[in-house]
C-alpha positions, 0 to 999 in steps of 0.5 A, a space after each residue: 774536839 774538846 776545849 780547854 774549858 771543857 777539860 775542867 769539867 771532864 777532870 771534875 767528873 773524874 774526881 767525883 764520879 770515877 773514870 769508869 763513869 766518864 765517857 771514853 772519848 772525853 777521856 782520850 780527848 782530855 789526855 790529848 789536850 794535856 799533851 797539846 798543852 805541854 807542847 804548846 807551853 814548852 814552845 812559848 816558855 813563860 808568858 807575861 800573864 801571872 796566874 795561880 790555879 787553885 782548885 784542888 782534888 785528891 784522886 791519884 788519877 786526877 793528881 797525875 793528869 793535873 801534875 802533867 798540866 801543871 809541869 807543862 804550864 809553869 816555867 819559872 814564875 808565870 804561865 798561861 791561864 789554864 782552868 785546871 784542878 790543882 793537884 800539888 800545893 807546891 807545883 800548882 799553887 806555888 809555881 816557883 817552888 820545887 814540885 813534891 819537895 822532901 820535908 827538909 828541902 831548903 828553899 833559901 838561906 838568909 843572913 839577917 841583922 840584929 835589928 831584924 824582927 823575929 817571926 817575919 814572913 817572906 814576901 814573893 808576889 801579890 795578886 789583885 784579881 780573883 777569877 773564880 778558880 785563880 788569882 792573877 796580876 792584871 795590867 802589869 807594868 815592867 820597869 828595869 832598875 839598875 843595881 843599888 837604885 831605888 826599886 819603888 820609885 814613884 810606886 803607890 807601894 811606899 809606906 811612910 818611913 815612921 811606920 816601918 823598920 828598914 833592915 838589910 838581908 842577904 838571900 842565898 836561894 837553894 831549891 827556890 826556883 825562878 828569879 823572883 826576889 824574896 823579902 821580909 817586907 817591902 823590898 826598896 833596894 837590891 844590889 842587882 839589876 831587877 825587873 820591878 812589875 807593878 799593877 798599873 803605872 806607878 801602881 802597887 807591887 806585884 813581884 821583883 825579878 832578879 837574875 838567877 844568881 847565887 845571892 843577892 842583898 835586899 833592903 826591906 822595910 817591914 811594918 811596925 805592927 808590934 809597936 803600940 805607938 805606930 799601928 794599933 787596932 784603935 788607929 786602923 779603926 779611925 783610918 779613912 774609909 776612903 781609899 784611892 780610886 785605883 784601889 777601889 777599881 782594882 782591889 774591890 771586884 768580886 766576880 759574878 758567881 764567886 759567892 754561891 749559897 754556901 759562901 753567902 751563908 758563911 758571910 752572914 754567919 761571920 757578920 753576925 758574929 760581930 756588931 762592928 762594921 769597920 774594915 779592921 773589925 770585919 778583917 779580924 772577925 773573918 780572920 778569927 772565924 776561919 782560924 777556929 778549928 770548929 769551923 774549918 779544918 786545915 788539909 793539903 788534900 781538900 775534898 773536890 767539888 763541882 762548879 762554883 768558885 774556890 770560895 763557894 767550894 771551901 764554904 761547902 767542904 770546910 776543908 783546905 789549905 792556906 790558898 783556900 783560907 786566904 782566898 776566902 778571907 780577901 773575897 768575903 771582905 770585898 763583899 762584906 760592905 756592898 756600898 763600901 768594899 774593903 780593898 784586899 789582895 792575896 800575898 804569896 811567900 813563905 812562913 818564917 824559917 828556923 833562925 840561929 845566930 843571924 842565919 834563917 834557913 826557910 824550907 820549901 814546905 813553908 810556902 804560904 799564902 795570906 791576905 793584906 787589906 788596905 788602910 788609908 794612911 797605913 798601907 797594906 796591913 797583913 792578916 793570916 786567916 789560915 787554921 791548923 796552927 799554920 797561919 801567923 798570929 796577929 801582932 797588932 796591938 789592940 783592945 775591944 772598941 769603945 763603942 759600935 759605929 
């Protein structure tokens, strides 16, 4: 009887060798496993474990089978762990987004105040644990918060007031599915009963759930990255290199097998591109290298590969979309300084939409993933390594370092 781990290898063999070279009994068993998976998850509904399957394939048969697993696996925002080849960027990598949306499908509409910064990405969830072909939220703690009460409480996510701008927006979900709250920055309050999901008690924010409703008003704090008096490259270079212990434990792990020969060569190339070894300059170096179209090609239908991790696959094929870029940056930074690992996490959400007269319309196709790097005294700072003119440009004021460490 084929197991769920065997299923991944069977699907991979279809991608590379074609179904005519896959054993007929394996094909039949895999299809039976697909149906069992779908039925099992219909009975379970969504589980507490939040998982993002990541590998991508491009054959039509692979897409059909993987999409069948995705439909059976995801229910709202959350699902049981499955080693599947993701066939759809929206259905598999963004489980709360509509599957196969039309280009003009609206995810949500937001009303923003005049002081809301332009070009702000919309956050939905963060992930701490990389597991070769997926990201997960580990050690989740849930806290119910009444409408109007502070969302973060004693959470480690809180940033110094002087480093953030606070504003309130009203979000009206459209095609956006599930109950996950979206916010242009870190949400600190909402006019609805909510469930705050943190990674570890009093830890870092994973996501916030609100009941399905026509609209909700959220108060958010956004880092003042464009303000040269608050956050600059020079200040981040000087930030303490001693992060809190819970960050070292949860946000620097690189699992065995994450970096194969191609990924290690890629890391060596990036390290050779800069003489600096502080976290900020390394983050900029990785972001710049991955964004360069001479090094990587953006594609929502990347070439598939067998074995290894998502990072190794991306390093081999040099093609991928935001999940590949962001995952690779996060893992390479964790591995760049073995004796002094850099805390990173993956963030899901949406790129900025079209804004007119204080109303921003965000399309489902703008679902996106990026990276946040932790700097002591400043919290999580965003970086977006996705190339193909998809990723967001950096807004951090910077000048060249005055001297190498």
